[in-house]
C-alpha positions, 0 to 999 in steps of 0.5 A: 195098618196104623190109623191116621190122623186128620190134621184138620180136626187140630188147632195148633197156635205154632210160632215159626221161630221156635221149632222146638216149642212147636213139637212141645206145642203139637205133642200136648195138643195131639195128647189132649185130643187122642184122650178126648177121641179114645176115652169117650166114657159112659156117665161118670159113677159117684158112689152113694157113700161119703169118704174124706181122702176118697179114691175118686180123686185118683180115678183119672190116675189109675186109668192112665197107669193101665192104659200106659202099661196096655194092660187089660185086667180080667179082674180088678180087686180094690183091697180097701173097698170104702166107697168103691169108687176106683173099682166102679169107675174102672168097671163102668169105663170098660178098662177092666172086665170084672172087679172085686171088693174086700172091705175088713168092715161089716157095715161096708162090706154088707152094704156093698153086697146089698147094693149090688144083689138086694138092690130093691129092698134097699132103695125101699128102705131109702125111700120111706125112712125118716131122716132124723136125730131120733133115727140116727141115735136109733141106728147108732147105739143098736148093733145089726143083726143081719146083712140087711141091717148091717146095710142100712146102717152104714148107708144112714150113718155114713150119709147122716155123720160128720164127713160120713165117719160112722164110728166116732163121729156125731150127727151132720148139725150137731145134738141140738140141730142149731146148724145151718146145715141139718141131719138130712143136709147130705141125703137127697134120696133121689140122687142117691137111688140114682147112684144105687141104681147105676152101680146095681147096673153092673152086678153081671161084672162083681165077682165078689164082696168079701168082708175080710182084711186085706191080707186075707182077701189078696193072698186068697185071690192069688191062690185061685 
């Protein structure tokens, strides 16, 4: 049975002499209203990582594509995980049932694994670490040996390097820290921990986090 719309909920600004334009106005406002009613989402997930050109800008577009095609994906795979904004928000809003993350950079892949499956350790490290130029150099010039080391290295350098670029960028504020923006200006610990806890809350629906190329990851998914 079709669901009836209560038209008293709408405020249409119509023009009696222009029926064609009236139809366009009504169609536009119906779309806006029904989207508001059917997409009552949870609090938006914000990635704890910083990325230039972040994919979070296309989250709404991806949602609309999935909904327009009446899809209900059991698994959404993010082949270039990065900040994972699309995957996290699709999962949080119930658009997909599970997510999988694929990331070629081992630092980023191990960061996400630690966010989901070793969260308390990561948060304790964030709470106690000194955000300083000395530690920036330590992380920048020391090769991490374990999954935990790679996760913390990724997070620290991402939050303290220019534009969040881990490999090639220098520290925020420069080597002399003479800028008004110091090295810790993108490291609000309380906010970042809240973001990590938001992501951790979804861990039961994270199918995998894989450190590999997108070709290997997608091929592996297709063969299952």
